[in-house]
SELOKE-516102 format. One record per residue (C-alpha): x, y, z; chain; residue in three letters. Coordinates in nm, 3 decimals. Layout:
// SELOKE-516102
R      xx      yy      zz marpa tinu
R       X       Y       Z     A  ALA
...
***
This chain:
// SELOKE-516102
R      xx      yy      zz marpa tinu
R   0.000   0.000   0.000     A  MET
R   0.127   0.344  -0.092     A  SER
R   0.255   0.582   0.173     A  GLN
R   0.091   0.861  -0.026     A  TYR
R  -0.263   0.733   0.010     A  TRP
R  -0.506   0.918   0.232     A  SER
R  -0.639   0.748   0.545     A  LYS
R  -0.973   0.670   0.384     A  VAL
R  -0.807   0.487   0.090     A  VAL
R  -0.622   0.255   0.327     A  HIS
R  -0.955   0.153   0.482     A  LYS
R  -1.146   0.092   0.158     A  LEU
R  -1.250  -0.250   0.026     A  THR
R  -1.343  -0.173  -0.337     A  PRO
R  -1.641  -0.320  -0.518     A  TYR
R  -1.563  -0.623  -0.737     A  THR
R  -1.756  -0.611  -1.066     A  PRO
R  -1.859  -0.917  -1.260     A  GLY
R  -1.585  -1.069  -1.469     A  GLU
R  -1.546  -0.939  -1.825     A  GLN
R  -1.340  -1.221  -1.981     A  PRO
R  -1.174  -1.204  -2.322     A  LYS
R  -1.271  -1.556  -2.427     A  MET
R  -1.398  -1.644  -2.773     A  ALA
R  -1.738  -1.809  -2.821     A  ARG
R  -1.836  -1.740  -2.463     A  LEU
R  -2.189  -1.753  -2.323     A  ILE
R  -2.171  -1.470  -2.075     A  LYS
R  -2.443  -1.491  -1.810     A  LEU
R  -2.263  -1.326  -1.517     A  ASN
R  -2.321  -0.950  -1.536     A  THR
R  -2.695  -0.910  -1.611     A  ASN
R  -2.637  -0.747  -1.948     A  GLU
R  -2.926  -0.739  -2.192     A  ASN
R  -2.884  -1.008  -2.460     A  PRO
R  -3.060  -0.791  -2.719     A  TYR
R  -2.917  -0.486  -2.896     A  PRO
R  -3.020  -0.128  -2.826     A  PRO
R  -3.300   0.033  -3.020     A  SER
R  -3.200   0.125  -3.378     A  PRO
R  -3.321   0.474  -3.293     A  GLN
R  -3.056   0.493  -3.021     A  VAL
R  -2.777   0.401  -3.261     A  LEU
R  -2.904   0.652  -3.518     A  ALA
R  -2.923   0.927  -3.256     A  ALA
R  -2.567   0.862  -3.138     A  ILE
R  -2.438   0.863  -3.494     A  GLN
R  -2.617   1.191  -3.562     A  ALA
R  -2.470   1.346  -3.247     A  ALA
R  -2.117   1.245  -3.346     A  ALA
R  -2.056   1.571  -3.529     A  ASN
R  -1.845   1.885  -3.497     A  THR
R  -2.039   1.989  -3.185     A  ASP
R  -1.825   1.744  -2.991     A  LEU
R  -1.575   2.030  -2.960     A  ARG
R  -1.829   2.199  -2.729     A  LEU
R  -1.915   2.109  -2.372     A  TYR
R  -2.248   1.928  -2.328     A  PRO
R  -2.546   2.082  -2.150     A  ASP
R  -2.439   2.079  -1.782     A  PRO
R  -2.793   2.009  -1.665     A  GLY
R  -2.884   1.754  -1.935     A  SER
R  -3.209   1.949  -1.952     A  ASP
R  -3.360   1.779  -2.255     A  ARG
R  -3.299   1.430  -2.114     A  LEU
R  -3.443   1.527  -1.777     A  ARG
R  -3.753   1.661  -1.950     A  GLU
R  -3.793   1.337  -2.146     A  VAL
R  -3.758   1.123  -1.832     A  ILE
R  -3.994   1.351  -1.639     A  ALA
R  -4.259   1.334  -1.911     A  ASN
R  -4.223   0.957  -1.930     A  TYR
R  -4.294   0.922  -1.557     A  HIS
R  -4.542   1.207  -1.512     A  GLY
R  -4.302   1.429  -1.317     A  LEU
R  -4.148   1.774  -1.349     A  GLN
R  -3.792   1.819  -1.475     A  ALA
R  -3.679   1.953  -1.136     A  GLU
R  -3.771   1.612  -0.991     A  GLN
R  -3.512   1.430  -1.207     A  VAL
R  -3.135   1.400  -1.170     A  PHE
R  -2.910   1.227  -1.425     A  VAL
R  -2.557   1.093  -1.412     A  GLY
R  -2.302   0.857  -1.561     A  ASN
R  -2.468   0.528  -1.464     A  SER
R  -2.684   0.459  -1.163     A  SER
R  -2.365   0.377  -0.970     A  ASP
R  -2.246   0.736  -1.002     A  GLU
R  -2.594   0.861  -0.913     A  VAL
R  -2.589   0.635  -0.606     A  LEU
R  -2.248   0.769  -0.508     A  ALA
R  -2.394   1.120  -0.503     A  HIS
R  -2.697   0.993  -0.311     A  VAL
R  -2.482   0.842  -0.037     A  PHE
R  -2.284   1.162   0.002     A  GLN
R  -2.571   1.409  -0.029     A  ALA
R  -2.860   1.232   0.142     A  LEU
R  -2.750   0.931   0.346     A  LEU
R  -2.468   1.055   0.569     A  LYS
R  -2.628   1.124   0.906     A  HIS
R  -2.573   1.057   1.276     A  GLU
R  -2.797   0.750   1.278     A  GLN
R  -2.684   0.441   1.081     A  PRO
R  -2.798   0.374   0.726     A  LEU
R  -3.004   0.055   0.692     A  LEU
R  -2.994  -0.194   0.404     A  PHE
R  -3.042  -0.572   0.365     A  PRO
R  -2.771  -0.816   0.462     A  ASP
R  -2.800  -0.970   0.116     A  ILE
R  -2.803  -0.682  -0.128     A  SER
R  -2.604  -0.484  -0.382     A  TYR
R  -2.243  -0.515  -0.267     A  SER
R  -2.161  -0.158  -0.369     A  PHE
R  -2.357  -0.019  -0.070     A  TYR
R  -2.096  -0.099   0.197     A  PRO
R  -1.827   0.027  -0.042     A  VAL
R  -1.996   0.367  -0.061     A  TYR
R  -2.032   0.367   0.317     A  CYS
R  -1.660   0.308   0.349     A  GLY
R  -1.577   0.576   0.095     A  LEU
R  -1.795   0.842   0.260     A  TYR
R  -1.742   0.714   0.616     A  GLU
R  -2.110   0.641   0.672     A  ILE
R  -2.217   0.424   0.964     A  ASP
R  -2.450   0.145   0.853     A  TYR
R  -2.640  -0.155   0.985     A  ARG
R  -2.754  -0.450   0.778     A  THR
R  -3.101  -0.596   0.826     A  VAL
R  -3.138  -0.968   0.763     A  ALA
R  -3.368  -1.091   0.490     A  LEU
R  -3.610  -1.354   0.612     A  ASP
R  -3.569  -1.729   0.564     A  ALA
R  -3.716  -1.700   0.213     A  ASP
R  -3.466  -1.424   0.125     A  TYR
R  -3.734  -1.154   0.127     A  ARG
R  -3.728  -0.807   0.280     A  LEU
R  -3.964  -0.756   0.575     A  ASN
R  -4.052  -0.387   0.606     A  VAL
R  -4.135  -0.429   0.978     A  ALA
R  -3.767  -0.499   1.043     A  ASP
R  -3.687  -0.141   0.938     A  TYR
R  -3.896   0.013   1.217     A  ALA
R  -3.586   0.125   1.404     A  GLN
R  -3.386   0.449   1.431     A  PRO
R  -3.199   0.517   1.109     A  ASN
R  -3.028   0.785   0.903     A  GLY
R  -3.176   0.648   0.582     A  GLY
R  -3.282   0.325   0.413     A  ILE
R  -3.168   0.187   0.080     A  ILE
R  -3.240  -0.139  -0.100     A  PHE
R  -3.267  -0.270  -0.456     A  PRO
R  -3.613  -0.362  -0.583     A  ASN
R  -3.612  -0.626  -0.721     A  PRO
R  -3.336  -0.715  -0.482     A  ASN
R  -2.992  -0.809  -0.606     A  ALA
R  -2.871  -1.077  -0.622     A  PRO
R  -3.189  -1.259  -0.514     A  THR
R  -3.430  -1.109  -0.772     A  GLY
R  -3.716  -1.099  -0.520     A  CYS
R  -3.964  -0.813  -0.555     A  LEU
R  -4.120  -0.595  -0.284     A  LEU
R  -4.469  -0.475  -0.379     A  GLY
R  -4.574  -0.111  -0.382     A  LEU
R  -4.813  -0.163  -0.090     A  GLU
R  -4.524  -0.280   0.129     A  GLN
R  -4.303   0.004   0.007     A  ILE
R  -4.572   0.254   0.097     A  GLU
R  -4.600   0.100   0.444     A  HIS
R  -4.224   0.142   0.483     A  LEU
R  -4.246   0.506   0.376     A  LEU
R  -4.530   0.579   0.616     A  GLN
R  -4.320   0.449   0.905     A  ASN
R  -4.001   0.633   0.801     A  ASN
R  -4.106   0.990   0.726     A  ARG
R  -3.804   1.151   0.893     A  ASP
R  -3.532   0.983   0.685     A  SER
R  -3.466   0.932   0.316     A  VAL
R  -3.577   0.603   0.161     A  VAL
R  -3.386   0.516  -0.156     A  VAL
R  -3.516   0.242  -0.384     A  ILE
R  -3.262   0.118  -0.636     A  ASP
R  -3.471   0.000  -0.933     A  GLU
R  -3.205  -0.125  -1.173     A  ALA
R  -3.423  -0.426  -1.264     A  TYR
R  -3.777  -0.295  -1.213     A  ILE
R  -3.875  -0.316  -1.581     A  ASP
R  -3.858  -0.696  -1.581     A  PHE
R  -4.166  -0.760  -1.369     A  GLY
R  -4.230  -0.490  -1.112     A  GLY
R  -4.411  -0.158  -1.074     A  ASN
R  -4.191   0.144  -1.018     A  THR
R  -4.213   0.336  -0.693     A  ALA
R  -4.178   0.657  -0.895     A  ILE
R  -4.559   0.666  -0.884     A  THR
R  -4.532   0.735  -0.507     A  LEU
R  -4.292   1.028  -0.530     A  ILE
R  -4.549   1.308  -0.520     A  ASN
R  -4.696   1.166  -0.197     A  ARG
R  -4.369   1.104  -0.013     A  TYR
R  -4.109   1.384  -0.017     A  PRO
R  -3.850   1.154   0.144     A  ASN
R  -3.860   0.896  -0.139     A  LEU
R  -3.587   0.879  -0.400     A  LEU
R  -3.594   0.621  -0.681     A  VAL
R  -3.282   0.539  -0.882     A  VAL
R  -3.288   0.368  -1.221     A  GLN
R  -3.045   0.280  -1.500     A  THR
R  -3.059   0.245  -1.877     A  LEU
R  -2.800  -0.034  -1.862     A  SER
R  -3.037  -0.328  -1.820     A  LYS
R  -3.383  -0.298  -1.975     A  SER
R  -3.274  -0.050  -2.242     A  ARG
R  -2.959  -0.242  -2.346     A  SER
R  -2.723   0.049  -2.278     A  LEU
R  -2.471  -0.087  -2.028     A  ALA
R  -2.194   0.050  -2.249     A  GLY
R  -2.336   0.403  -2.250     A  LEU
R  -2.345   0.453  -1.870     A  ARG
R  -2.659   0.654  -1.803     A  VAL
R  -2.859   0.653  -1.480     A  GLY
R  -3.106   0.881  -1.311     A  PHE
R  -3.281   0.954  -0.984     A  ALA
R  -3.637   1.077  -0.936     A  ALA
R  -3.772   1.239  -0.622     A  GLY
R  -3.889   1.557  -0.454     A  HIS
R  -3.724   1.871  -0.591     A  ALA
R  -3.549   1.929  -0.256     A  ASP
R  -3.376   1.590  -0.278     A  LEU
R  -3.273   1.658  -0.636     A  ILE
R  -3.135   1.998  -0.535     A  ALA
R  -2.912   1.824  -0.280     A  GLY
R  -2.782   1.586  -0.545     A  LEU
R  -2.709   1.878  -0.777     A  ASN
R  -2.509   2.053  -0.507     A  ARG
R  -2.285   1.747  -0.479     A  VAL
R  -2.268   1.694  -0.856     A  LYS
R  -2.173   2.057  -0.919     A  ASN
R  -1.899   2.028  -0.657     A  SER
R  -1.761   1.724  -0.835     A  PHE
R  -1.836   1.730  -1.210     A  ASN
R  -2.063   1.997  -1.354     A  SER
R  -2.077   1.824  -1.696     A  TYR
R  -2.173   1.465  -1.613     A  PRO
R  -2.328   1.335  -1.936     A  LEU
R  -2.154   1.374  -2.270     A  ASP
R  -2.340   1.463  -2.589     A  ARG
R  -2.349   1.108  -2.726     A  LEU
R  -2.480   0.959  -2.402     A  ALA
R  -2.754   1.220  -2.374     A  ALA
R  -2.862   1.171  -2.735     A  ALA
R  -2.874   0.793  -2.700     A  GLY
R  -3.062   0.807  -2.372     A  ALA
R  -3.327   1.041  -2.513     A  ILE
R  -3.380   0.809  -2.810     A  ALA
R  -3.407   0.508  -2.577     A  ALA
R  -3.703   0.663  -2.398     A  PHE
R  -3.866   0.759  -2.725     A  GLU
R  -3.866   0.404  -2.865     A  ASP
R  -4.114   0.242  -2.631     A  GLN
R  -4.192  -0.046  -2.868     A  ALA
R  -3.836  -0.181  -2.883     A  SER
R  -3.799  -0.147  -2.505     A  PHE
R  -4.122  -0.335  -2.434     A  ALA
R  -4.043  -0.611  -2.685     A  GLN
R  -3.702  -0.681  -2.531     A  ASN
R  -3.838  -0.682  -2.176     A  CYS
R  -4.116  -0.924  -2.269     A  GLN
R  -3.870  -1.155  -2.442     A  ALA
R  -3.641  -1.164  -2.137     A  ILE
R  -3.930  -1.230  -1.899     A  MET
R  -4.056  -1.516  -2.116     A  ALA
R  -3.709  -1.672  -2.130     A  THR
R  -3.674  -1.630  -1.753     A  ARG
R  -3.991  -1.830  -1.691     A  GLU
R  -3.886  -2.108  -1.929     A  ARG
R  -3.539  -2.126  -1.772     A  LEU
R  -3.684  -2.132  -1.421     A  THR
R  -3.906  -2.427  -1.516     A  ALA
R  -3.616  -2.613  -1.677     A  SER
R  -3.392  -2.570  -1.372     A  LEU
R  -3.672  -2.675  -1.138     A  ALA
R  -3.705  -2.993  -1.345     A  HIS
R  -3.336  -3.059  -1.276     A  LEU
R  -3.393  -3.024  -0.901     A  GLY
R  -3.280  -2.665  -0.855     A  PHE
R  -3.450  -2.431  -0.612     A  GLU
R  -3.503  -2.102  -0.796     A  VAL
R  -3.607  -1.794  -0.601     A  LEU
R  -3.901  -1.604  -0.755     A  PRO
R  -3.743  -1.338  -0.975     A  SER
R  -3.872  -1.012  -1.118     A  ALA
R  -3.530  -0.926  -1.262     A  ALA
R  -3.330  -1.021  -1.571     A  ASN
R  -3.152  -1.290  -1.373     A  PHE
R  -3.240  -1.581  -1.149     A  ILE
R  -3.087  -1.701  -0.822     A  PHE
R  -3.071  -2.078  -0.799     A  ALA
R  -2.919  -2.358  -0.593     A  ARG
R  -2.918  -2.735  -0.608     A  HIS
R  -2.954  -2.927  -0.281     A  PRO
R  -2.709  -3.196  -0.386     A  ASP
R  -2.434  -3.001  -0.563     A  PHE
R  -2.186  -2.732  -0.462     A  ASP
R  -2.251  -2.404  -0.641     A  ALA
R  -1.885  -2.321  -0.691     A  GLN
R  -1.822  -2.659  -0.852     A  GLN
R  -2.123  -2.611  -1.079     A  LEU
R  -1.991  -2.269  -1.178     A  ALA
R  -1.653  -2.421  -1.260     A  GLN
R  -1.817  -2.697  -1.461     A  GLY
R  -2.015  -2.441  -1.661     A  LEU
R  -1.702  -2.235  -1.718     A  ARG
R  -1.523  -2.540  -1.858     A  SER
R  -1.799  -2.553  -2.119     A  SER
R  -1.767  -2.184  -2.202     A  GLY
R  -2.058  -2.057  -1.989     A  ILE
R  -1.995  -1.801  -1.715     A  ILE
R  -2.236  -1.733  -1.430     A  VAL
R  -2.188  -1.542  -1.102     A  ARG
R  -2.106  -1.713  -0.772     A  HIS
R  -2.087  -1.512  -0.449     A  PHE
R  -1.869  -1.650  -0.167     A  LYS
R  -2.081  -1.480   0.096     A  LEU
R  -2.269  -1.600   0.406     A  PRO
R  -2.619  -1.742   0.344     A  ARG
R  -2.583  -1.741  -0.037     A  ILE
R  -2.259  -1.927  -0.106     A  ASP
R  -2.449  -2.220  -0.257     A  ASN
R  -2.646  -2.007  -0.504     A  PHE
R  -2.565  -1.919  -0.863     A  LEU
R  -2.684  -1.592  -1.012     A  ARG
R  -2.763  -1.655  -1.376     A  ILE
R  -2.832  -1.368  -1.614     A  SER
R  -3.113  -1.423  -1.861     A  ILE
R  -2.970  -1.457  -2.210     A  GLY
R  -3.136  -1.560  -2.531     A  THR
R  -3.339  -1.879  -2.555     A  ASP
R  -3.048  -2.044  -2.733     A  ALA
R  -2.808  -1.947  -2.453     A  GLU
R  -3.053  -2.076  -2.193     A  SER
R  -3.082  -2.409  -2.372     A  ARG
R  -2.703  -2.440  -2.381     A  ALA
R  -2.687  -2.366  -2.007     A  LEU
R  -2.950  -2.627  -1.925     A  VAL
R  -2.779  -2.887  -2.144     A  SER
R  -2.453  -2.850  -1.952     A  VAL
R  -2.627  -2.848  -1.615     A  LEU
R  -2.813  -3.168  -1.707     A  GLU
R  -2.475  -3.339  -1.739     A  VAL
R  -2.328  -3.183  -1.426     A  LEU
R  -2.612  -3.271  -1.190     A  VAL
R  -2.650  -3.626  -1.319     A  LYS
R  -2.289  -3.719  -1.256     A  GLN
R  -2.237  -3.988  -0.994     A  ASP
***
């Protein structure tokens, strides 16, 4: 470790992203990327924006994109904040809204970036255990806190918390910010953005990486009361006043304008998810109910790490977490039907070995 690092750097345990291997003919089901290409309108918009205006700075407020997102969700532009990926938006959220005297609460099985942000911004936190079925119980959050954050659907479990339960949580936590990280909401859930105008302490974060096939573009946004958004802008403008470049903004706007392509891809992924779930259940796997573009599965008779290694030997990569309570699960991204069939074919061999 370098003698020139600051004290906070010495204490950090960075987030580990899913592997991005450079293998040929690989079936990559480990990072929840969309198996289908972006809308043709997105590609056309990016190509059109790749002009001589690139010599100029982009709009610092990404006003047009915020207007498009606001109109899409029935909000006002001042209720929308945009950034380079939902991870960057979340980083601003942790710094601007979640650093308080009381501890931040989030599930014990959740997005592993949350404790990293807490370490980076020196935020005290407390994890709240999911129940025996790996679901979030809102009653467990009826305790003093400086904020609450959780993914919905949860990651890596894929389990969904309904809007009625979310509203109950909000009603019991009016004095702290509740952040709902909806990276996967378009694959089977109803967004909590519909609750924003009734709960000024609610912030919802989404990404264009998953359901809109734009993981390579890095665009995310937050929606909430104008006061929450103003706090995020104060942090953003103290860090990077030009967050989104011209190409990213153009592509993101086009993604929201092509509703048909978006809906078609989401429906295809959900249909494949249900077929894959049924196939794995037939092989003896327990698959948690998923509303995301991935499933979380374990086999009672086989070690998850060994299954992951066996899949890798056949050119299929899935995600295995060596963490308490979930070390015998595999998180499997939903690919195409052909990729799912290849996965099941290999697993059939692996789980029938003596």
